[in-house]
C-alpha positions as a Markdown table, in Angstrom:
| # | Residue | x | y | z |
|---|---|---|---|---|
| 1 | Met | -215.1 | -141.1 | 225.0 |
| 2 | Lys | -215.6 | -139.0 | 228.1 |
| 3 | Gln | -215.8 | -141.0 | 231.3 |
| 4 | Tyr | -217.7 | -139.7 | 234.3 |
| 5 | Lys | -216.3 | -140.9 | 237.6 |
| 6 | Thr | -217.5 | -140.3 | 241.1 |
| 7 | Asn | -214.1 | -139.3 | 242.5 |
| 8 | Ile | -216.0 | -139.7 | 245.8 |
| 9 | Lys | -213.2 | -140.0 | 248.3 |
| 10 | Lys | -211.3 | -137.0 | 246.9 |
| 11 | Arg | -214.6 | -135.0 | 246.8 |
| 12 | Ile | -215.4 | -135.9 | 250.4 |
| 13 | Tyr | -211.9 | -134.9 | 251.6 |
| 14 | Ala | -212.0 | -131.7 | 249.6 |
| 15 | Ser | -215.4 | -130.8 | 251.1 |
| 16 | Ile | -214.2 | -131.5 | 254.6 |
| 17 | Leu | -211.1 | -129.3 | 254.0 |
| 18 | Asp | -213.2 | -126.5 | 252.4 |
| 19 | Tyr | -215.9 | -126.4 | 255.0 |
| 20 | Gly | -213.3 | -127.0 | 257.8 |
| 21 | Leu | -211.4 | -123.8 | 256.7 |
| 22 | Phe | -214.7 | -121.9 | 256.4 |
| 23 | Phe | -215.7 | -123.1 | 259.9 |
| 24 | Ile | -212.4 | -122.0 | 261.4 |
| 25 | Cys | -212.7 | -118.6 | 259.8 |
| 26 | Tyr | -216.3 | -118.3 | 261.0 |
| 27 | Leu | -215.3 | -119.2 | 264.6 |
| 28 | Ala | -212.4 | -116.7 | 264.5 |
| 29 | Tyr | -214.7 | -114.0 | 263.2 |
| 30 | Leu | -217.2 | -114.8 | 266.0 |
| 31 | Ile | -214.6 | -114.7 | 268.7 |
| 32 | Phe | -212.9 | -111.5 | 267.5 |
| 33 | Phe | -216.0 | -109.5 | 266.3 |
| 34 | Gly | -219.0 | -111.2 | 267.9 |
| 35 | Asp | -220.7 | -110.3 | 271.1 |
| 36 | His | -219.6 | -112.5 | 274.1 |
| 37 | Leu | -222.8 | -113.9 | 275.6 |
| 38 | Asp | -221.9 | -116.6 | 278.2 |
| 39 | Glu | -218.9 | -118.8 | 278.8 |
| 40 | Gly | -217.9 | -120.0 | 275.3 |
| 41 | Lys | -220.9 | -118.4 | 273.5 |
| 42 | Tyr | -220.6 | -115.7 | 270.9 |
| 43 | Ser | -223.2 | -114.1 | 268.6 |
| 44 | Val | -223.3 | -111.7 | 265.6 |
| 45 | Ser | -226.4 | -110.2 | 264.2 |
| 46 | Gly | -227.6 | -107.6 | 261.7 |
| 47 | Ser | -225.0 | -106.2 | 259.4 |
| 48 | Ala | -222.2 | -108.0 | 261.4 |
| 49 | Thr | -223.3 | -111.2 | 259.6 |
| 50 | Leu | -222.4 | -109.7 | 256.2 |
| 51 | Pro | -218.7 | -110.6 | 256.3 |
| 52 | Ile | -219.5 | -114.2 | 256.9 |
| 53 | Phe | -221.6 | -114.3 | 253.8 |
| 54 | Leu | -219.0 | -112.3 | 251.8 |
| 55 | Phe | -216.3 | -114.8 | 252.9 |
| 56 | Trp | -218.5 | -117.7 | 251.7 |
| 57 | Leu | -219.1 | -115.9 | 248.4 |
| 58 | Ile | -215.3 | -115.2 | 247.9 |
| 59 | Tyr | -214.1 | -118.6 | 249.0 |
| 60 | Phe | -216.6 | -120.8 | 247.1 |
| 61 | Ile | -218.2 | -118.9 | 244.3 |
| 62 | Ile | -215.4 | -116.6 | 243.2 |
| 63 | Ala | -212.7 | -119.3 | 243.6 |
| 64 | Glu | -214.7 | -121.7 | 241.5 |
| 65 | Gly | -215.6 | -119.1 | 238.9 |
| 66 | Ala | -212.0 | -117.9 | 238.6 |
| 67 | Phe | -210.0 | -121.1 | 239.1 |
| 68 | Ser | -212.5 | -123.9 | 238.7 |
| 69 | Ala | -211.6 | -125.1 | 242.2 |
| 70 | Thr | -211.5 | -124.1 | 245.8 |
| 71 | Leu | -208.5 | -124.8 | 248.0 |
| 72 | Gly | -209.9 | -128.1 | 248.9 |
| 73 | His | -210.5 | -129.1 | 245.3 |
| 74 | Gln | -207.0 | -127.9 | 244.4 |
| 75 | Ser | -205.4 | -129.9 | 247.2 |
| 76 | Phe | -206.9 | -133.1 | 245.8 |
| 77 | Asn | -206.4 | -132.3 | 242.1 |
| 78 | Leu | -210.1 | -131.7 | 241.4 |
| 79 | Lys | -211.6 | -129.2 | 239.1 |
| 80 | Val | -215.2 | -128.2 | 238.3 |
| 81 | Val | -215.8 | -128.2 | 234.6 |
| 82 | Thr | -218.7 | -128.0 | 232.2 |
| 83 | Leu | -220.2 | -131.2 | 230.8 |
| 84 | Gln | -218.1 | -130.5 | 227.7 |
| 85 | Gly | -214.9 | -130.3 | 229.8 |
| 86 | Glu | -214.5 | -126.6 | 229.6 |
| 87 | Lys | -213.8 | -124.0 | 232.4 |
| 88 | Ile | -216.9 | -122.9 | 234.3 |
| 89 | Gly | -217.9 | -119.3 | 234.6 |
| 90 | Phe | -219.2 | -117.3 | 237.5 |
| 91 | Thr | -222.9 | -117.9 | 236.6 |
| 92 | Gln | -222.3 | -121.7 | 236.8 |
| 93 | Ala | -220.4 | -121.3 | 240.0 |
| 94 | Ile | -223.3 | -119.4 | 241.5 |
| 95 | Lys | -225.8 | -122.0 | 240.3 |
| 96 | Arg | -223.6 | -124.8 | 241.6 |
| 97 | Arg | -223.4 | -123.4 | 245.1 |
| 98 | Phe | -227.0 | -122.2 | 245.2 |
| 99 | Leu | -228.2 | -125.6 | 246.2 |
| 100 | Asp | -225.4 | -126.3 | 248.8 |
| 101 | Pro | -228.0 | -126.4 | 251.6 |
| 102 | Ile | -229.7 | -129.4 | 249.8 |
| 103 | Asp | -226.5 | -131.1 | 248.9 |
| 104 | Phe | -225.0 | -130.9 | 252.4 |
| 105 | Phe | -228.2 | -131.7 | 254.3 |
| 106 | Cys | -227.6 | -134.5 | 256.8 |
| 107 | Phe | -223.8 | -133.9 | 256.6 |
| 108 | Gly | -223.6 | -134.4 | 252.9 |
| 109 | Leu | -225.6 | -137.7 | 252.8 |
| 110 | Ile | -227.9 | -136.3 | 250.0 |
| 111 | Ala | -224.9 | -135.2 | 247.9 |
| 112 | Phe | -223.1 | -138.6 | 248.5 |
| 113 | Leu | -226.2 | -140.6 | 247.4 |
| 114 | Ile | -226.8 | -138.5 | 244.3 |
| 115 | Ile | -223.2 | -138.5 | 243.3 |
| 116 | Arg | -223.0 | -142.3 | 243.7 |
| 117 | Asn | -226.2 | -143.0 | 241.8 |
| 118 | Ser | -226.5 | -140.5 | 239.1 |
| 119 | Glu | -225.3 | -141.2 | 235.5 |
| 120 | Lys | -222.7 | -138.3 | 235.5 |
| 121 | His | -221.9 | -138.5 | 239.2 |
| 122 | Gln | -223.2 | -135.0 | 239.8 |
| 123 | Arg | -224.6 | -133.5 | 243.0 |
| 124 | Val | -227.8 | -131.4 | 242.8 |
| 125 | Gly | -225.9 | -128.2 | 242.3 |
| 126 | Asp | -223.9 | -129.7 | 239.5 |
| 127 | Val | -227.1 | -130.8 | 237.7 |
| 128 | Leu | -228.5 | -127.3 | 237.9 |
| 129 | Ala | -225.2 | -125.7 | 236.7 |
| 130 | Lys | -224.5 | -128.4 | 234.1 |
| 131 | Thr | -221.1 | -129.1 | 235.6 |
| 132 | His | -219.2 | -132.0 | 237.0 |
| 133 | Val | -216.0 | -132.6 | 239.0 |
| 134 | Ile | -213.0 | -134.2 | 237.4 |
| 135 | Asp | -209.7 | -135.5 | 238.8 |
| 136 | Thr | -207.0 | -133.7 | 236.8 |
| 137 | Thr | -204.6 | -136.6 | 237.4 |
| 138 | Asp | -206.8 | -139.2 | 235.8 |
| 139 | Pro | -206.3 | -139.4 | 232.0 |
| 140 | Glu | -209.5 | -141.4 | 231.6 |
| 141 | Gln | -211.6 | -138.4 | 232.4 |
| 142 | Asn | -210.8 | -136.7 | 229.1 |
| 143 | Leu | -209.7 | -133.3 | 230.2 |
| 144 | Gly | -209.7 | -131.8 | 226.8 |
| 145 | Pro | -209.4 | -127.9 | 226.9 |
| 146 | Ile | -209.2 | -128.0 | 230.8 |
| 147 | Arg | -205.4 | -128.6 | 230.6 |
| 148 | Ala | -204.8 | -125.0 | 229.4 |
| 149 | Phe | -205.4 | -123.5 | 232.9 |
| 150 | Asn | -204.3 | -124.2 | 236.4 |
């Protein structure tokens, strides 16, 4: 029988790592390509904001669609799978990340509460995409076909 676990600590650490990396890249982009306004203040506008969105798209959606995990997830042996335990596709990765603003509102409090209290321990984006996050080192989470890819 498939067991759904929160994997909450690992998910929190993975999110901190993922968004920390994203934030560092965002700051580097602002410093090197942004307009210097005042002491310590930088800005980008118009088409200069496109690379920020593209990096988010590549880092989160394409990584999850291709590998079922971002670097943060991989670092903590987590993978995003379908509710049947199969590899997700790009459409599910897009749906999953589409609701990130809701999930990470109030520094992730909404996602934390929903993961802790939902039957399958999904965040809002996971419910929409019909996915969940598993710990690949936990044999109780019934990995099934997920073992075939890394």
